[in-house]
C-alpha positions in Angstrom: 101.7 175.4 29.1 100.8 172.9 26.4 97.5 171.1 26.2 98.8 167.8 27.8 100.3 169.6 30.8 97.1 171.6 31.2 94.9 168.5 31.3 97.3 166.7 33.7 97.3 169.7 36.0 93.5 169.9 35.9 93.2 166.2 36.8 95.7 166.6 39.7 93.9 169.5 41.1 90.5 167.8 40.7 91.9 164.6 42.4 93.3 166.6 45.3 90.1 168.5 45.7 88.0 165.3 45.6 90.3 163.6 48.1 90.1 166.6 50.4 86.3 166.8 50.3 85.9 163.1 50.8 88.3 162.5 53.7 87.5 165.2 56.2 85.0 163.2 58.3 86.0 161.8 61.7 84.3 159.2 63.9 84.8 159.6 67.7 83.3 158.3 70.9 83.9 156.4 74.0 84.2 152.6 74.7 82.8 151.2 77.9 81.6 147.9 79.3 78.1 147.2 80.6 78.9 148.8 83.9 80.0 152.1 82.1 83.6 151.4 83.0 86.0 152.7 80.4 87.8 150.1 78.3 91.3 151.5 77.4 93.4 150.6 74.4 90.6 148.9 72.4 91.2 148.7 68.6 88.8 150.6 66.4 88.9 150.0 62.6 87.1 150.1 59.3 88.7 147.1 57.6 87.4 147.9 54.1 89.2 151.3 54.2 92.3 149.9 55.9 92.0 152.7 58.6 92.1 152.2 62.3 93.1 153.6 65.7 93.4 152.7 69.3 91.4 154.1 72.2 93.3 156.0 74.9 93.5 155.2 78.6 90.1 156.7 79.2 88.4 154.6 76.4 88.1 157.6 74.1 88.9 157.2 70.4 89.0 159.4 67.2 89.1 157.7 63.8 90.2 160.1 61.1 90.1 160.3 57.3 86.8 158.6 56.8 85.2 159.4 53.4 81.4 159.6 52.8 79.7 156.3 52.6 78.3 153.4 54.5 81.0 151.5 56.5 81.4 148.5 58.9 83.1 149.7 62.1 84.8 147.0 64.1 85.9 147.3 67.8 87.9 144.6 69.5 89.5 144.1 72.9 90.7 141.0 74.7 88.2 139.6 77.1 85.2 141.2 75.3 83.1 140.1 72.4 84.0 141.7 69.0 81.6 144.5 68.2 80.5 145.5 64.7 78.2 148.4 63.7 77.2 150.0 60.4 77.9 153.8 60.3 77.0 156.2 57.5 79.1 159.3 57.1 78.4 162.3 54.8 82.1 163.3 54.3 81.7 166.6 56.2 80.0 166.2 59.5 81.9 164.6 62.4 80.2 161.4 63.7 79.9 160.5 67.3 79.4 156.8 68.3 79.6 155.5 71.8 80.2 151.8 72.1 79.4 149.3 74.8 81.3 146.0 74.7 79.9 142.8 76.1 82.1 140.7 78.4 83.4 137.6 76.6 81.9 135.5 79.4 78.5 136.1 77.8 79.6 134.7 74.5 79.2 131.1 73.5 82.3 131.3 71.2 85.3 132.0 73.4 88.7 130.4 72.8 89.2 127.3 75.0 92.2 124.9 75.5 91.2 122.4 78.2 89.1 120.0 76.1 91.7 119.1 73.5 95.0 120.8 74.8 94.8 123.1 71.8 93.4 126.6 71.4 90.1 126.5 69.6 86.7 128.1 69.4 84.4 126.9 72.2 81.7 126.1 69.6 84.2 124.1 67.5 85.4 122.1 70.4 84.1 118.5 70.3 84.5 118.4 74.1 82.0 120.6 76.1 83.9 123.3 78.0 82.4 125.9 80.3 84.2 129.3 80.5 84.1 131.9 83.3 85.9 135.1 83.0 87.5 137.3 85.6 84.5 139.6 85.4 82.2 136.8 86.4 84.1 136.3 89.7 84.0 140.1 90.4 80.2 139.9 90.9 80.9 138.1 94.2 84.4 138.9 95.3 86.3 136.2 97.2 89.9 136.0 98.4 90.5 132.5 96.7 89.5 130.3 93.8 88.0 127.9 96.3 85.4 130.4 97.5 84.9 131.9 94.0 83.7 128.7 92.4 80.5 128.6 94.5 78.3 130.2 91.8 79.2 127.7 89.0 76.5 125.2 88.2 77.4 121.7 89.2 80.6 122.8 91.0 80.5 123.0 94.8 83.2 123.9 97.2 82.8 121.4 100.1 84.0 122.1 103.6 85.4 118.9 105.1 85.8 120.1 108.7 83.9 122.3 111.1 87.1 123.4 112.8 90.0 124.0 110.3 87.6 124.8 107.4 89.7 123.0 104.8 87.8 121.7 101.7 87.8 120.4 98.2 85.8 120.9 95.0 82.9 118.6 93.9 81.9 118.3 90.3 78.5 116.8 89.6 78.5 115.3 93.1 81.9 113.6 92.9 84.3 114.4 95.8 87.3 116.6 95.5 89.9 113.9 94.8 88.1 113.2 91.5 88.6 116.8 90.3 91.9 117.8 88.7 92.9 121.5 89.2 95.3 122.9 86.6 97.1 126.3 86.4 97.8 127.3 82.8 97.2 123.7 81.8 99.7 122.2 84.3 98.7 119.7 87.0 99.6 121.8 90.0 96.9 121.2 92.6 96.9 117.5 93.5 97.7 115.2 96.4 98.3 117.2 99.6 97.1 120.4 97.9 93.8 118.8 97.0 92.8 119.7 100.5 95.2 122.5 101.5 96.5 124.2 98.3 93.3 125.6 96.7 93.2 128.5 99.0 96.5 129.9 97.8 95.4 130.9 94.2 94.7 134.6 94.2 91.5 135.5 92.3 93.0 138.8 91.0 95.4 136.9 88.7 92.7 134.9 86.9 92.1 135.6 83.2 89.4 132.9 83.0 88.5 129.5 84.4 87.6 126.6 82.2 85.6 123.7 83.5 85.3 120.2 81.9 82.8 117.9 83.5 83.4 114.2 83.1 86.6 112.1 82.7 89.6 113.8 81.1 92.2 111.1 81.9 92.9 110.4 78.3 94.8 113.8 78.1 95.5 114.6 81.7 95.9 111.2 83.4 95.1 110.3 87.0 92.8 112.4 89.1 90.8 113.8 86.1 88.0 111.3 86.8 85.1 113.6 87.7 86.4 116.5 85.6 89.0 119.3 85.6 89.2 123.0 86.4 91.8 124.9 84.5 92.8 128.3 86.0 94.2 130.4 83.1 96.3 133.2 84.5 96.6 136.6 82.9 99.0 137.3 80.1 101.5 140.0 81.1 101.1 141.6 77.6 97.5 142.5 78.3 97.4 143.5 81.9 97.4 146.9 83.5 100.7 148.5 84.6 99.3 148.4 88.1 96.2 146.8 89.5 95.0 146.8 93.1 92.0 145.0 94.6 91.3 145.1 98.3 88.3 144.5 100.5 87.3 143.9 104.1 84.3 142.5 105.8 82.4 143.2 109.0 83.9 140.1 110.5 87.3 141.6 110.3 88.6 139.7 107.2 91.1 141.6 105.1 92.0 140.6 101.5 94.3 142.5 99.2 95.8 141.7 95.8 98.4 143.8 94.0 99.6 143.0 90.5 102.2 145.0 88.5 103.4 144.6 84.9 107.1 144.9 84.2 108.8 145.1 80.8 112.4 144.0 80.7 114.0 144.9 77.4 112.0 144.8 74.1 111.0 141.1 74.2 110.1 140.2 77.8 107.0 141.1 79.8 106.5 140.0 83.5 103.5 140.0 85.8 104.2 140.2 89.5 101.4 139.5 91.9 101.1 139.6 95.7 98.0 138.3 97.5 97.4 138.7 101.2 94.6 137.5 103.5 94.2 137.9 107.2 91.4 137.0 109.6 92.2 137.1 113.3 88.8 137.7 114.9 87.6 134.5 116.7 83.8 134.4 116.9 81.4 131.8 118.4 77.9 132.8 117.4 76.5 129.3 117.9 77.8 129.1 121.5 79.7 125.8 121.3 83.0 127.3 122.5 84.6 126.6 119.1 85.5 129.1 116.5 82.8 129.5 113.8 85.4 130.3 111.2 89.1 129.3 111.0 91.6 132.1 111.7 94.0 132.5 108.8 97.1 134.4 107.8 98.1 133.8 104.2 100.5 135.4 101.7 100.9 134.3 98.1 103.6 135.5 95.6 103.2 135.0 91.9 105.5 135.9 89.0 104.8 135.1 85.3 107.1 135.8 82.3 106.3 135.9 78.6 109.1 136.2 76.1 108.6 137.3 72.4 110.3 134.9 70.0 110.7 134.5 66.3 107.6 133.3 64.4 105.5 133.9 67.5 106.8 130.7 69.2 105.8 130.3 72.8 108.0 130.9 75.8 106.2 131.3 79.1 107.1 130.4 82.7 105.7 131.2 86.1 106.4 130.6 89.8 104.2 130.8 92.9 104.9 130.6 96.6 102.2 130.2 99.3 102.6 130.4 103.1 99.6 130.0 105.3 99.0 129.7 109.1 95.5 128.7 110.0 93.9 127.5 113.2 90.5 126.7 114.6 89.4 125.2 117.9 88.3 126.1 121.4 88.0 129.8 121.9 90.7 129.8 124.6 93.2 127.9 122.4 96.7 129.5 122.0 99.9 128.3 120.2 101.2 127.0 123.5 98.5 124.3 123.4 99.6 123.1 120.0 99.7 119.3 120.0 98.6 118.9 123.6 95.4 117.5 125.1 94.7 120.5 127.3 92.8 122.7 124.9 91.6 121.4 121.5 92.9 123.2 118.4 93.6 122.3 114.8 96.7 124.2 113.6 98.1 124.0 110.1 101.3 125.5 108.7 101.5 125.2 105.0 104.5 126.1 102.9 104.2 125.5 99.1 106.2 126.4 96.0 105.4 125.9 92.3 107.3 126.4 89.1 105.8 125.7 85.6 106.2 126.8 82.0 105.8 126.2 78.3 108.5 126.2 75.6 107.8 125.7 71.9 110.8 124.1 70.2 112.5 126.1 67.4 111.5 123.7 64.6 109.1 123.8 61.7 106.7 121.3 63.4 104.6 122.5 66.3 106.3 120.7 69.2 105.8 122.1 72.7 107.4 121.1 75.9 105.6 121.8 79.2 106.8 121.3 82.7 105.9 121.8 86.3 107.4 121.2 89.7 106.1 121.8 93.1 106.9 121.1 96.7 104.5 121.1 99.6 105.4 121.0 103.3 102.6 120.4 105.8 103.0 120.8 109.5 99.7 120.2 111.2 98.2 119.1 114.5 94.6 118.0 115.1 94.2 118.1 118.8 97.0 116.0 120.0 97.5 114.2 116.7 100.3 115.5 114.5 100.3 115.2 110.7 103.6 116.0 109.2 104.0 115.5 105.4 106.3 116.4 102.5 105.4 116.1 98.9 107.4 116.8 95.7 106.1 116.4 92.2 107.9 116.8 88.9 106.0 116.7 85.6 107.1 117.0 82.0 105.1 116.8 78.8 106.2 116.9 75.2 103.4 117.3 72.6 103.4 117.3 68.8 100.5 118.8 66.8 100.2 117.9 63.1 97.4 118.6 60.6 97.1 116.1 57.8 94.2 116.8 55.5 91.0 116.7 57.7 92.9 115.0 60.6 94.3 117.2 63.4 96.6 115.0 65.3 98.0 115.6 68.8 100.4 113.1 70.4 102.4 113.4 73.5 104.7 111.8 76.0 104.5 112.5 79.7 106.4 111.7 82.8 105.4 112.3 86.4 107.4 111.7 89.5 105.9 111.9 93.0 107.7 111.8 96.3 105.5 111.5 99.4 106.4 111.1 103.0 104.3 111.5 106.2 104.0 110.2 109.7 100.9 108.1 109.1 100.5 104.4 108.2 100.5 105.5 104.5 104.3 105.5 104.5 105.0 103.0 107.3 106.6 99.6 106.7 104.0 96.9 106.4 105.7 94.7 109.0 107.1 97.4 111.3 105.2 100.7 111.7 108.2 102.3 113.4 110.1 102.1 110.1 109.3 104.9 107.7 109.2 104.2 103.9 108.5 107.3 101.7 106.8 106.5 98.4 108.4 107.1 95.1 105.8 106.9 92.3 106.8 107.1 88.6 104.2 107.5 86.0 105.3 107.6 82.3 102.6 107.9 79.8 101.8 108.2 76.0 98.7 109.6 74.4 97.4 110.2 70.9 94.4 112.2 69.8 92.9 112.5 66.3 90.4 115.2 65.6 88.6 114.4 62.3 86.7 117.1 60.6 84.3 115.6 58.1 82.7 118.9 57.0 81.6 122.2 58.5 78.9 120.4 60.6 80.5 117.1 61.8 83.6 116.4 63.8 84.9 113.3 65.5 87.6 113.1 68.3 89.3 109.8 69.0 91.9 109.5 71.8 93.7 106.9 73.9 96.3 107.1 76.6 98.6 104.5 78.1 100.2 105.0 81.5 102.5 102.7 83.5 102.2 103.3 87.3 105.3 102.0 89.1 103.0 100.7 91.9 99.9 99.6 90.1 101.1 98.7 86.6 99.4 99.3 83.2 96.5 101.7 82.8 94.7 102.3 79.5 92.2 105.2 79.1 90.3 105.7 75.7 87.7 108.3 74.8 85.5 109.2 71.8 83.7 112.6 71.2 81.4 113.5 68.4 80.1 117.0 67.6 77.4 118.2 65.2 76.4 121.8 64.6 74.1 123.8 62.4 75.7 125.8 59.7 75.3 129.0 61.6 76.6 127.3 64.7 73.6 128.4 66.8 72.9 124.8 67.6 75.6 122.4 68.8 75.2 118.7 69.8 78.0 116.8 71.5 78.2 113.1 72.5 81.1 111.9 74.7 82.2 108.6 76.0 85.4 107.9 77.9 87.3 106.2 80.7 88.9 107.7 83.8 91.2 106.3 86.5 92.5 107.5 89.9 95.2 106.3 92.3 94.2 107.3 95.8 96.1 108.5 98.9 93.6 108.7 101.8 95.6 110.8 104.1 96.4 113.5 101.5 92.8 113.7 100.2 90.4 113.1 103.0 90.7 115.4 105.9 88.3 113.3 108.0 90.9 110.6 108.2 93.0 112.9 110.4 90.6 114.9 112.6 88.3 113.8 115.4 88.4 110.6 117.5 87.6 108.0 114.8 90.2 105.4 114.0 91.3 104.9 110.4 91.1 101.3 109.2 92.1 99.9 105.8 90.0 96.8 105.0 92.3 95.8 102.1 95.0 97.2 99.9 93.5 100.0 97.8 93.4 99.3 94.1 93.1 102.2 91.5 89.6 103.4 90.8 88.3 103.2 87.2 85.2 104.8 85.7 83.2 104.9 82.4 81.3 108.0 81.5 78.7 109.0 78.9 77.7 112.6 78.3 75.2 114.2 76.0 75.4 118.0 75.6 73.3 120.4 73.6 74.0 124.1 73.2 71.7 126.6 71.6 72.5 130.2 70.9 69.7 132.7 70.1 70.9 136.2 69.0 68.6 138.9 70.1 68.0 142.4 68.6 70.5 145.2 69.3 73.4 142.8 69.9 71.9 140.8 72.8 72.2 137.1 73.2 70.6 134.2 75.1 72.3 130.8 75.4 71.1 127.4 76.6 73.5 124.7 77.6 71.9 121.3 78.6 73.8 118.2 79.6 72.8 114.6 80.6 75.6 112.6 82.3 76.2 109.1 83.5 79.3 107.7 85.2 79.8 104.1 86.3 82.6 103.3 88.8 84.6 100.1 89.4 86.8 99.7 92.5 85.5 103.0 94.0 87.0 103.8 97.4 84.3 104.9 99.8 84.8 106.1 103.4 82.5 104.0 105.5 81.2 106.0 108.5 78.2 103.8 109.2 79.5 100.3 110.0 81.4 101.3 113.2 80.9 104.8 114.6 84.4 104.7 116.2 86.1 104.1 112.9 86.4 105.2 109.3 86.7 102.1 107.1 88.4 102.4 103.7 88.3 99.8 101.0 87.5 99.2 97.4 83.8 98.8 96.8 82.6 95.2 96.2 80.0 96.4 93.7 79.6 99.5 91.7 78.8 103.2 92.1 76.8 105.5 89.9 76.8 109.3 89.3 74.0 110.4 87.0 71.9 113.5 86.3 71.0 116.4 84.1 72.0 120.1 84.1 70.9 123.2 82.4 72.7 126.6 82.1 71.0 129.7 80.7 72.9 132.9 79.9 71.3 136.2 78.9 73.0 139.4 78.0 71.2 142.6 76.8 72.7 145.8 75.6 70.6 147.8 78.1 73.0 146.5 80.8 71.1 143.5 82.1 73.0 140.2 82.3 71.7 137.0 83.9 73.3 133.5 84.3 71.4 130.7 86.0 71.9 127.0 86.2 70.3 123.9 87.8 71.6 120.4 88.3 69.6 117.3 89.4 71.6 114.2 90.2 71.7 110.9 91.8 75.0 109.7 93.3 75.1 106.3 95.0 76.9 103.0 95.5 75.4 99.5 95.3 76.9 96.6 97.2 75.3 93.2 98.1 72.0 94.5 96.6 71.9 97.5 98.8 71.7 101.0 97.4 73.4 103.7 99.6 73.3 107.4 98.8 76.7 109.1 98.9 77.4 111.2 101.9 77.7 115.0 101.5 76.0 115.0 98.1 72.9 116.9 97.3 70.3 115.7 94.7 69.6 119.3 93.5 71.7 122.4 93.2 70.9 125.8 91.6 73.0 128.9 91.0 72.3 132.4 89.7 74.1 135.6 88.8 72.0 138.7 87.9 73.7 142.0 87.0 72.2 145.3 85.9 73.9 148.6 85.3 72.2 151.9 86.1 73.9 153.9 83.4 72.7 157.2 84.6 74.6 156.7 87.9 77.3 154.4 86.7 76.4 151.8 89.3 76.2 148.1 88.7 74.0 145.9 90.9 75.0 142.2 91.2 72.8 139.6 92.9 74.3 136.2 93.2 73.3 133.0 95.0 73.0 129.3 95.2 70.5 126.8 96.6 71.1 123.2 97.6 68.9 120.3 98.3 69.2 117.9 101.3 72.3 115.6 101.5 73.0 112.6 103.7 75.2 113.3 106.7 77.2 111.1 109.0 75.7 110.3 112.5 77.5 108.7 115.4 74.8 106.5 116.8 71.1 105.6 116.5 70.5 108.1 119.4 72.4 111.0 117.7 69.9 113.8 117.9 71.2 115.6 114.8 69.3 115.4 111.6 70.3 112.6 109.2 69.8 114.9 106.3 70.6 118.5 105.8 67.7 120.9 105.1 67.3 122.9 101.9 69.7 125.9 102.2 70.8 128.9 100.3 73.6 131.5 100.4 72.7 134.8 98.7 74.8 138.0 98.2 74.2 141.5 96.8 76.8 144.0 95.7 76.9 147.5 94.3 79.8 148.7 92.2 80.6 152.3 91.2 83.1 152.8 88.4 85.0 156.0 87.8 86.8 157.0 84.6 90.0 157.3 86.5 90.2 153.5 86.7 88.9 153.3 90.2 86.0 151.0 91.2 84.4 151.1 94.7 82.2 148.1 95.6 80.4 146.9 98.6 77.4 144.8 99.7 76.3 142.0 102.0 77.3 138.4 101.9 74.9 135.7 103.1 71.8 138.0 103.1 69.7 135.3 104.7 72.2 134.9 107.6 72.0 131.2 107.1 74.2 128.9 109.2 74.1 125.0 109.4 73.3 124.9 113.1 69.7 125.9 112.4 67.3 123.1 113.4 70.1 121.1 115.1 70.9 120.9 118.8 74.6 121.1 117.9 77.0 120.7 114.9 80.2 119.5 116.6 79.5 116.4 118.8 80.6 116.9 122.4 82.6 120.1 121.9 83.0 120.3 125.7 85.0 117.1 125.8 87.2 117.1 122.6 89.6 114.4 124.0 86.8 112.1 125.1 88.1 112.1 128.7 84.5 111.8 130.0 83.3 109.1 127.6 82.8 105.6 128.8 83.3 102.7 126.4 82.2 99.1 126.4 84.3 96.0 125.7 84.1 96.6 121.9 85.3 100.2 122.2 81.8 101.7 121.6 80.7 104.7 123.5 77.9 104.0 126.0 75.2 106.2 127.3 75.7 107.8 130.7 74.0 110.7 132.5 76.9 112.9 131.3 76.7 111.4 127.8 73.0 110.7 127.2 73.4 110.1 123.4 76.5 107.8 123.6 78.6 110.1 121.4 82.3 110.9 121.0 83.9 114.1 119.9 83.4 114.5 116.1 83.6 117.6 113.8 82.8 115.7 110.6 79.1 116.7 110.5 79.6 119.6 108.1 77.9 120.5 104.8 77.9 124.3 104.5 79.9 127.4 105.7 79.3 128.4 109.3 79.6 132.1 108.7 76.6 134.3 108.9 75.7 137.6 107.3 78.4 140.2 107.0 78.9 143.5 105.1 81.9 144.1 102.9 83.6 147.1 101.2 86.3 147.2 98.7 88.2 149.2 96.1 89.8 148.3 92.7 92.3 150.4 90.8 93.8 149.8 87.4 96.4 152.0 85.8 97.3 151.4 82.1 
């Protein structure tokens, strides 16, 4: 062997030996969340070495071929904050490193879409958006989105009837019709389903919920006056193969959700979900001979598809069907009494279908087409008053996103068609009420938005929308948003100003127009409502030692309404008068959210809102009905790692609100008391993917009948057969009717369901 070959061989042997001695280390461990639940399939990598691996189904990982040195280890999994830790290896001794990931809901830097219709960092968004993950809702399990929102600051599910328990969602004191509810960015819940459709969205299919407070009509059109709630459903790519969540309560409520992931071919993934809720146990704990809680039987089917396309273009579509049978009323009511005046009951059959999707066009530019269609059939009776309604809505939207220098432009064209028909004066001929005239509303619109980035700290958003309503004509809605942040983005200041509008349909939005004995009277033709809103938001993020974080989110808001439509219960106790306000209305207040997450397993979220919501007409200021001046919410969670048990304590507290009385002699309180609903839950997680949870809802056993002689007026005479009236149609006092009242269930401000235990199980198979 010559000298050259000898040297080459020596170098090769030395290199092989060096490589062998430097790459024998391994890093292994387990990945869990704060409740010690294993996180499967998380990615683990050392980017500087270009080495990585994936955890198995139990959350265990082994990272091989790590040389001696000091390395940055990164762990990522969808729905959790990215985790980075510095690890030193000696090149020979295996390293063990267990990792705990924080839920993304504790981060101030999630990805959001609702504020600007584009995916972006929450901290970069010029529009303040609040994000709540699926894990947040698991701390107080509920069968529907409507119930689940009760622990979000400034958002309150409001029951509108003591008997059928339908409701809507208030944002910053504004009633449900001012809140737009989207599913995957599509306007699904509106019109009839503002009251009846919210209960059909299964909680188990939620990836996250985004909340925007304040007008969003510039992007989303009518109904987004008070704000919007965007329910983002799970992506089939990232869901378990099978997931089951079921629980029951001591009152006999049964709720079950099942979701399964299917893969069809190499490019299609599908998520199939079934949600079932059943409650058939009539209870009358307040002894008024009426059911305390509506009996319900509901099934919801959901199917979502994602298709992989070239260049990661989007193709996603989904369908949902909901059927519900609910009734409440006198304890001896039966279906044979439906629609009669023998025994009072409110019976509602709801059948609803939805289809929506997103398709990105196969062109170089980012052009996206979104669509939705839904049909809603309502067959209801309230005592002997039938309400039969059909509604069909078709919606299409084409958007174009283009970046030009520091300008991020978004423009779009929308078209919405609404067919509505019912058996009320809403669709009757103006001259002959016996002639039915369904409404056909066409709403084309154009919008443009320019997001201008001046530098790393300053951003300006300008937007304007034009709609043409086939009934009400031209509508223009502008908005402007400004955002400033510190260089480290630990401080963010946002200033927003915008316009909102809403076209009202009383019978689809206000349940009180249908129930009880009051006559509905329209004082004039209802014009569209308009509003102007100003909003100042400040967010501060304070990183703590060992990966913890505390966040502060403070907002001051002010909304001024023209043409607001207010239900007048006070002028005539026998009627509900509807008309546009000859004056103005104000919604103003401040709110504060605080989030705290520590690596020791403690997580706390708390929020308070103080607000003043009123109307002013002829120099008289009137507080809005069913609107509290103060609300507070909290969610505290702590994991006992030694036992693998998580304790969740959730609750809310509300200040007094003005309530409708029937007469000066009505003995019920004019204002509600301070009241609070509090819940506690224990969850035990097992590595097999099973979670067992249980606890108590409404720990204080609070119900709204406390301190009141009754809640429902004259429940023993629901058809007013024993009421005497004067010549003006007003009830008069008699020995049998000492307060001069008529039957009325509209005095409602909180759930009439006391304390109850619950027990449930979750299972996820990957």
